[in-house]
C-alpha positions as CSV (number, residue, x, y, z in Angstrom):
1,M,1.6,17.5,17.2
2,K,4.9,18.6,15.7
3,S,5.2,18.9,11.9
4,E,7.7,16.0,11.7
5,Q,4.9,13.8,13.2
6,L,2.0,15.3,11.4
7,F,3.6,14.7,8.0
8,D,5.4,11.5,8.9
9,V,5.2,8.8,6.2
10,R,8.2,6.8,7.4
11,G,7.8,3.0,7.0
12,L,4.5,3.2,5.1
13,A,4.1,0.6,2.3
14,V,3.2,2.6,-0.8
15,L,2.3,1.6,-4.3
16,V,2.3,4.0,-7.3
17,T,1.0,3.3,-10.7
18,G,2.3,5.0,-13.8
19,A,5.5,5.6,-11.8
20,A,8.2,5.4,-14.4
21,S,8.0,9.1,-15.2
22,G,6.1,12.3,-14.7
23,I,3.7,12.8,-11.8
24,G,3.9,9.1,-10.8
25,F,7.6,9.3,-10.4
26,G,7.2,12.5,-8.5
27,H,4.9,10.9,-6.0
28,A,7.3,7.9,-5.6
29,E,10.2,10.3,-5.1
30,V,8.6,12.4,-2.4
31,M,7.3,9.4,-0.5
32,G,10.6,7.5,-0.9
33,R,12.8,10.4,0.2
34,N,10.7,10.9,3.3
35,G,11.1,7.3,4.4
36,A,8.2,5.3,2.9
37,R,8.8,1.9,1.3
38,V,7.6,2.4,-2.3
39,T,6.8,0.0,-5.1
40,L,6.8,1.6,-8.5
41,V,4.4,0.1,-11.0
42,D,4.5,0.7,-14.8
43,A,3.9,-1.1,-18.0
44,D,7.2,0.1,-19.5
45,A,9.8,-2.3,-18.0
46,A,12.9,-0.4,-19.2
47,A,11.6,3.0,-18.0
48,L,10.6,1.4,-14.7
49,D,14.1,-0.1,-14.1
50,A,15.6,3.3,-14.8
51,A,13.2,5.1,-12.4
52,V,14.0,2.6,-9.6
53,C,17.7,3.1,-10.1
54,R,17.3,6.8,-9.9
55,L,15.4,6.7,-6.7
56,R,17.8,4.2,-5.1
57,E,20.7,6.5,-5.9
58,L,18.8,9.1,-3.8
59,G,18.7,6.7,-0.9
60,A,15.0,5.7,-1.3
61,D,13.8,2.2,-0.4
62,V,12.0,1.3,-3.6
63,Q,11.1,-1.7,-5.7
64,G,9.7,-2.1,-9.2
65,A,6.8,-4.2,-10.4
66,V,5.8,-4.4,-14.1
67,A,2.0,-4.2,-14.5
68,D,-0.5,-2.7,-16.9
69,V,-3.6,-1.1,-15.5
70,T,-5.6,-2.4,-18.4
71,R,-4.7,-5.9,-17.3
72,P,-6.2,-6.5,-13.8
73,D,-4.3,-9.7,-13.3
74,T,-1.0,-7.9,-13.5
75,L,-2.2,-5.3,-11.0
76,Q,-3.3,-8.0,-8.6
77,A,0.1,-9.7,-8.9
78,A,1.8,-6.4,-8.1
79,V,-0.3,-5.8,-5.0
80,A,0.2,-9.4,-3.9
81,S,4.0,-8.9,-4.1
82,V,3.8,-5.8,-2.0
83,V,1.7,-7.5,0.7
84,Q,4.0,-10.5,0.7
85,R,7.1,-8.3,1.1
86,E,5.7,-5.6,3.5
87,G,2.9,-7.4,5.2
88,R,0.4,-4.6,4.4
89,L,-0.4,-1.8,1.9
90,D,-0.9,1.6,3.4
91,V,-1.1,4.0,0.5
92,L,-2.0,3.7,-3.2
93,F,-1.4,6.4,-5.7
94,A,-3.6,5.5,-8.7
95,N,-1.8,7.7,-11.2
96,A,-1.6,5.9,-14.5
97,G,-3.2,7.9,-17.3
98,I,-3.0,9.0,-20.9
99,S,-3.8,11.9,-23.1
100,A,-6.6,11.9,-25.8
101,G,-5.1,14.5,-28.1
102,P,-5.7,18.2,-28.5
103,G,-9.0,20.1,-28.1
104,F,-11.3,21.8,-30.6
105,L,-9.2,25.0,-30.5
106,R,-5.6,25.5,-31.4
107,G,-3.3,27.6,-29.4
108,D,-3.8,30.6,-31.7
109,G,-7.6,30.4,-31.2
110,T,-8.4,28.9,-34.5
111,R,-10.6,25.8,-34.8
112,N,-9.0,22.4,-34.9
113,D,-11.2,20.2,-37.1
114,A,-9.7,17.0,-35.8
115,G,-10.8,17.9,-32.3
116,A,-14.4,18.8,-33.3
117,L,-17.1,16.8,-31.6
118,E,-18.3,15.1,-34.7
119,N,-14.8,14.0,-35.7
120,L,-13.7,12.5,-32.3
121,S,-12.4,9.0,-32.6
122,L,-14.5,6.4,-30.6
123,D,-11.4,4.2,-30.6
124,T,-9.4,6.9,-28.9
125,F,-12.3,7.4,-26.5
126,D,-12.2,3.7,-25.7
127,R,-8.5,3.8,-25.0
128,A,-8.8,6.9,-22.8
129,L,-11.6,5.2,-20.8
130,S,-9.6,2.0,-20.6
131,V,-6.6,3.6,-19.0
132,N,-7.9,6.7,-17.2
133,L,-11.2,5.3,-15.8
134,R,-11.3,1.5,-16.1
135,G,-7.6,1.2,-15.2
136,A,-8.2,3.3,-12.1
137,L,-11.2,1.2,-11.1
138,A,-9.2,-2.0,-11.6
139,T,-6.4,-0.6,-9.5
140,L,-8.7,0.3,-6.6
141,Q,-10.3,-3.2,-6.9
142,A,-6.8,-4.7,-6.5
143,V,-6.0,-2.9,-3.3
144,V,-9.3,-2.5,-1.5
145,P,-9.5,-6.1,-0.2
146,V,-6.2,-5.6,1.5
147,M,-7.1,-2.2,3.0
148,K,-10.5,-3.5,4.2
149,Q,-8.8,-6.3,6.0
150,Q,-6.4,-3.8,7.7
151,R,-9.3,-1.4,8.3
152,S,-7.0,1.4,7.1
153,G,-5.5,2.9,4.0
154,R,-5.1,5.9,1.8
155,I,-6.1,5.9,-1.9
156,I,-5.0,9.0,-3.8
157,V,-6.1,9.3,-7.4
158,T,-4.5,11.6,-10.0
159,T,-7.5,13.3,-11.6
160,S,-7.3,16.7,-13.4
161,I,-8.8,20.2,-13.4
162,S,-10.7,18.9,-16.4
163,L,-13.2,17.4,-14.0
164,I,-14.0,20.9,-12.8
165,Q,-13.9,23.0,-15.9
166,T,-14.6,22.8,-19.6
167,E,-11.6,22.8,-22.0
168,T,-10.7,24.2,-25.4
169,L,-7.1,23.1,-25.8
170,V,-7.6,19.6,-24.4
171,S,-9.7,16.9,-26.0
172,T,-13.3,16.4,-25.0
173,L,-12.5,12.7,-24.7
174,Y,-9.9,13.4,-22.0
175,V,-12.4,15.7,-20.1
176,L,-15.0,13.0,-20.1
177,S,-12.7,10.3,-18.8
178,K,-11.4,12.6,-16.0
179,A,-14.9,13.8,-15.0
180,A,-16.0,10.2,-14.5
181,L,-12.8,9.6,-12.5
182,G,-13.7,12.4,-10.1
183,Q,-17.0,10.7,-9.4
184,L,-15.2,7.4,-8.8
185,V,-13.2,9.1,-6.1
186,R,-16.5,10.4,-4.4
187,Q,-18.2,7.0,-4.7
188,A,-15.3,5.1,-3.4
189,A,-14.8,7.5,-0.5
190,L,-18.4,7.2,0.6
191,E,-18.3,3.4,0.4
192,L,-14.9,2.8,2.1
193,A,-15.1,5.4,4.9
194,A,-16.5,2.7,7.3
195,Y,-13.3,0.7,6.8
196,G,-11.0,3.5,7.7
197,I,-10.0,4.1,4.1
198,C,-9.7,7.7,2.9
199,V,-10.0,8.3,-0.9
200,N,-9.1,11.6,-2.4
201,G,-7.9,13.1,-5.7
202,I,-5.1,15.4,-6.7
203,A,-6.3,17.5,-9.6
204,P,-3.4,19.0,-11.5
205,G,-3.5,21.6,-14.1
206,P,-1.4,21.1,-17.3
207,T,1.8,19.5,-16.1
208,I,5.1,19.1,-18.0
209,T,5.5,15.3,-18.3
210,N,5.8,12.7,-21.0
211,I,2.0,12.5,-21.4
212,G,0.8,13.0,-24.9
213,G,4.2,12.3,-26.3
214,G,5.7,14.9,-24.1
215,R,4.0,17.7,-26.0
216,L,4.2,20.2,-23.1
217,Q,7.9,19.8,-22.9
218,D,8.0,22.0,-26.0
219,A,8.0,25.7,-25.3
220,A,5.7,26.5,-28.3
221,A,3.1,24.0,-27.2
222,R,3.2,25.3,-23.6
223,A,2.8,28.9,-24.6
224,P,-1.0,29.0,-25.0
225,F,-1.5,27.3,-21.6
226,E,1.0,29.6,-19.9
227,R,-0.7,32.7,-21.4
228,I,-4.1,31.9,-19.8
229,N,-2.7,30.7,-16.4
230,P,-2.6,33.4,-13.7
231,M,0.9,32.4,-12.7
232,H,2.0,32.1,-16.4
233,R,3.7,28.8,-16.0
234,L,2.8,25.2,-16.0
235,A,3.2,22.7,-13.2
236,T,6.1,20.3,-12.9
237,P,5.7,17.0,-10.9
238,A,7.6,18.7,-8.0
239,D,4.7,21.1,-7.6
240,L,2.5,18.1,-6.6
241,H,4.9,16.8,-3.9
242,G,3.2,18.7,-1.1
243,A,-0.3,17.5,-1.9
244,A,0.9,13.9,-2.2
245,L,2.8,14.0,1.1
246,F,-0.1,15.6,2.8
247,L,-2.8,13.2,1.7
248,A,-0.6,10.2,2.6
249,S,0.3,11.5,6.0
250,P,-1.5,11.7,9.4
251,A,-2.3,15.3,8.6
252,A,-5.1,14.1,6.2
253,A,-6.6,11.5,8.5
254,Y,-10.0,13.1,8.5
255,I,-10.2,14.1,4.8
256,T,-11.9,11.9,2.2
257,G,-13.9,12.3,-1.0
258,T,-12.3,15.6,-2.0
259,Q,-9.9,17.0,-4.6
260,I,-6.8,19.1,-4.0
261,V,-6.4,21.3,-7.0
262,V,-2.8,22.1,-7.9
263,D,-3.1,24.4,-11.0
264,G,-1.5,27.8,-10.4
265,G,-5.0,29.3,-10.4
266,A,-6.0,28.0,-13.8
267,V,-9.6,27.2,-12.9
268,L,-10.1,30.8,-11.8
269,G,-9.7,32.0,-15.4
270,A,-7.1,34.2,-17.1
271,A,-5.7,37.3,-15.4
272,D,-3.1,39.8,-16.4
């Protein structure tokens, strides 16, 4: 099979949550610019409108749907609108997620008391679980009946290298939410394989987005992460385009229950 067929996503009906910016917008962009019909979902209506306009200017066939992953009824409405318009739903990018604050160490190696285990906020934990884990589960629940009926589909979840490694600069609360999310990918992949549905994760390292108030957009905040990364830089959403396109395409038809790590070698440890 030629590469243009192997990675062909033209005409696929795609839904992306958390799509108004960052990684979600990147997924929507690479799919839309390669001929998929993409619905962007986000809770921020103004940012969503701006994102849809940007992609339409690039020639992408995109729509927007305001929905909040913590409100399953809004997700179900968004999915219903896609199915009504497209007649099917081929690919889901379950991407919406939030930060839970800094870790127990600061960038200079000193202890951060606010990130210490005994001082972690259970309210912050509930919020991280609500969006990162419960929100992802609710998103899968909204699309799985459609994909089961089709007996086909791709579910691609934005996880994190925090499900593979421990962290010092990232909150333990975030690590816990993403570790559980990784197991959701495995469980869903096992259960849904019989229906022709592939479920996989993309596990980025620290990525320059708006998450956490856009903290990593600041050079000083990025420096400690860059120092310990073997490639000495952080990811941008464009670095995830290849993994997103691959998992949505015929090239990944026999891959399920796994994680594609996109981290510049961060999980390997520090180098020179």
